[in-house]
N, C-alpha and C positions, 0 to 999 in steps of 0.2 A: 399240813398233811396228814393229820387225824380225819379229816373230817373227807380226803379223798382217798383214804384209805379202802382198799379191794376187800379188806377181814371180813366185813357185814354179810352174816349168812344172805345169799339172793332171797330167799323165801320170807326173809325178815323183812327185808326191803320191797318186797312185792308187796307182801300182804297188809305193809302200813298204808292207810287211806290219807295221807296229807291233804288232800281237797278234801275232805270232810272231818277235819280241826277248826270246829268252830264257823263253819261256812257263813254265817250270819252277820261273825265280825269283819269288819273293813281290814286288818288288817292281814286276813286269813282269804280275802279275794283277792289278792294279787301275788304274783310270784315273789314277790319279794318278801314278803311274811312268809310263805310256803317254804322258801328256801332256807330262811333262819331257823323254823321248824325241824328243815330236813336235816341241817347242820348239828343241831342241838340231839337229834335222836340218833344218827349216825356216828355223831360223836361219843357218845355215852354207848353205843355198842361195842364201837372199839377199846373205848376204855374198861367195859365191863361184858368181856364176851363171853361169860357164864348166864348173863341176862338176853343181852341182845339186846332187839326191840320184841316187845309182848303185846299182844293187845290191848288197847287203850290207852297206851303212853303216849299216843300221839295227843289226846284230850289232854291229859293231864298237862303237858309239854306246852300245849298252846296256851292255855287258861295262864299257866305261869308267866307265858311271854309278855301276855297283855301288860302285867305287873312286874316284869322283871327284866334284866338285861341278858342277852344270848348266853355269856357266861354264868349270870347267878342262876340263870335255869336251868343250865348244865349239873351246877351243882345241889340246886334244889332236887332236879329228880334223881341225883347221887344219892341224896340222903332220903328221899321216899322210899329207894328201890331199895339200899342197904341196911339203912337204919330203921325208919318206921313203919314200913308196910312189907317187912321182911317178907321172903317168898308169897309176895303177890304178883309182882312180877317176871315169871319165867315161865318154861312151857308145862308147867302142871299147875300153876296157880294156887297151890298147897295153903297156903296162908290165906289166901280169899276163899278157897272151900273151906275152911274151918271156919271162917267167920260167919259162912254160909249156913252151916250147921246150928251156929248160936244165934244168927238173926232167924232161923226157923225154929229154933226150941221158943226162942222169946215171942214170937209172933205167938206161937201154940199157945202160950202159957198167958202170955196179955192183951190178947186180941185174938179169942180161940172163932170167933164167926167169921173172920177175914180170914182166919188161916183155913177153915173147913172152906169156905168158898174158892180159894187159890188152890187148895190141895185136891179139891173135887175136879176144877178144871185144868190144873197143870201138871198136876201128878206130883209133880217136883218144884216147890218154889223159886229154890235156885235158877232155874229155867229164864226168869225175869229179874231175880236180884244178882246176880253175880256180875252184870254189865254196871248195875247202879254203884257198886263197893270199887271195880276197878276203876271207872271213871270219877270217883271220888265223888259221886252223886251229880256231877256236871251235866251228865244223860237225861235226868228224869226232875231236876230240881231248878226254881229259879235259881239264876245264875248269883244274885246277893246272899242266898240262902248256901248253897254249895260253897260259895267263898267263904262264910262263917264256920262250915265244916274243916272245909280244910288249915283255916286259920287254927282250929280248935285241935285236930288231928296232929300239926305241927307241934302244938303247945303241949297237948297230954297225950299224943299217940292215940293210936286206932280205936281204943276202947270207948272213945267220946262218941262214935256212932251207936253205941248201945245204951248210951245215958239217957236217959228219962226226961232228963231237964235241961 
């Protein structure tokens, strides 16, 4: 019943690129895998309409589905959105924007040459790094490295992204 609910905002549904969720993984090269992903995201959107569907949730959910059941993925997404990465997944992505400022300051302090190069070319570092944070680095890092990051985020919270060891 919850997966068939019409409560999901049409823009959320239209903006969710299910077909781009881990397209290299065999699970998501078939309708069956995409249907499971769609059900998880729709169920979460109905469960928590204040968040609904937000950019990059499909990437995170698809990675979780490789390792967890449909129900486990739903509850993991709930934990990520409501307790671990609070304010990351909503229309304003405030939590992720705050982390962008922290990331930019740390880059400026510890990697000044890289910071200057990126700042000169992009003006705003978050133009490239926001998607890194929202996808929990699955969009830019080797899959195994990104899995280690998500494990650490579940264990110690988002601060691990900024630790240097």
